[in-house]
Structure formats: structure tokens, C-alpha cells
N, C-alpha and C positions, 0 to 999 in steps of 0.2 A: 545421427538424425539426418533425414533426407533434406534436400534443398526446399522442397515443398513444405515440409514440416517447419523448417526454420523460418520461412516466409510467413507461414500461418501464425506462429507464436510471436514473431516480430510485429505483425499486424495487430494481434490481440493486445500486446504490451503498449504499442504506440497509441491505440485507441483509448485504452484505459488511462494512460498518462494524460492524453488530451482532455478527457472528461474531468480528471482531477484538477488539472490546471484551469479549466473553465470554472470549476467550483471556487477556486482561489480568487479568480477575478471577480466573480459574483459576490463573494464575501467582502472583498475590499470595497466594492461599490456600495454594497448594502450598508456596511458600517459607516461609510462616509455620508451616505444619504440619510441614514437613520440617527446619526449622532446628534443629539440635542440635549440641552440642559433643562431637564424637567424641574419645575419648582417643587414638586412633591417628592420627598425622599423615597417613598415606596416605588414610584414610577422610575426614578433614577436607579434604584437598586435592581428593579426588574430588568431594566435595559442593560445594566452592567452584568447581571447574571446571564442574560441571553448572549451578550458579546463574549463573555468568558467561555461559555459552552461552545460557541461557534469557533472560537480560537483554538480550543482544545481539539475539536474535530479537525480543523485544518492542520494542526500540528501532527496528528496521526496520519493524515493524508500526505503531509510533507515527507514523513518517514516512509510511507508506501511508495511515493514517487522515487525516493532514493533507491528502494529495493527494485523498482521497475528499471531504473537506469542501470543498476548493477546487472540485472538479468539481460538487458539489451547488450551490455558490454560482453557478457558471457556468450551471448549468441554470436556476436561479431568475432569472438576469439575461439569459436567452436567448442566451448566448455559448457554450454547450456545443456541441461538435462542429465547431468551426472551428479550423484550424491556427493556432497562435500565430506561426509563421514566415511562411507565405505567405498566410494568410487564407482558403484554400480549405476546402471541406468535408472533414472526416475521414470516411472511409467507415464505414457502419454495421457492416460486417464487422470493421473494425479496432476500433471502439468495443465491439463484442461481445467481442472477444478481450481488450481492455485498456480498460475503461471510464474509466480516468483519463488516457487518452492526450490529449496537448495538441498533438501534431504529426501531420500526415498521414504516411503511410508513406514517401513520397519525401523529405520534409524530415528525418525521423528517420534514414533510411538515409544521407543526406548527412552528418548530424551524426556518425553512427557512423564513417563513412569518415574524416572530419576528425579525430576522436578517435584513430583507429588511426594516422594519419599523424603525430600529435604524439608518439607513443611512440617 
């Protein structure tokens, strides 16, 4: 991968991470501001359901931030853009679509087929 491509993907990953971290901060403030003890059990249940959904979303985003950090580490180690299964290059087109991809499209497709067959 050329230095320009490395810088490009590093920029994409850093921006993506910053956006996700901003969402985390907004959630914390939202939950602190909105937390109230409603006398009506239905209102309380609705608030708890909203908070639960928001926390599940943040948990998925936390896992994504971890993948972004791993991708940034691979960029620094010059290991970014190589399939972890077969070792071939992951296409730029695939990395543009999913910057945290660790497998080429062929290996990922095979994994998905195997996963479907297990069900």
C-alpha cells in the first residue's frame, strides 16, 4: 500500500472513531439529563426501554471502535490491507466500503457460506 493510501485510510479510520466517540459522549450526557423518576410505571418502563436500546447501540459501537483501533495498529505495522485467511491483498474497493475489513471478499464469502451451513 502506498504512503498516500495509508494516510487516506488512517484519516478515514480516525474520523470514524471520532464520530463514534462523540456519540458516546452525547449518550452519557443524554442519559444524565433525561434520567428522572417518573411516578407512572408506563413512563418509567418506556424510559428504561429507551436507555436499554441506546446502551446496546453504544455497545456495538464500542466493539466497532475496538476494530478501528486494531485496523489503525495494522496500518502502523504495515499489515493493513492483507487478508488474515489467505494473505492476499484486500481490494481498495472493499477497504473503502469497510475500512475495518480483515478478509478479502472471497474468504469472507466462504466464511458466510460455512456459517449458513452450520445453522
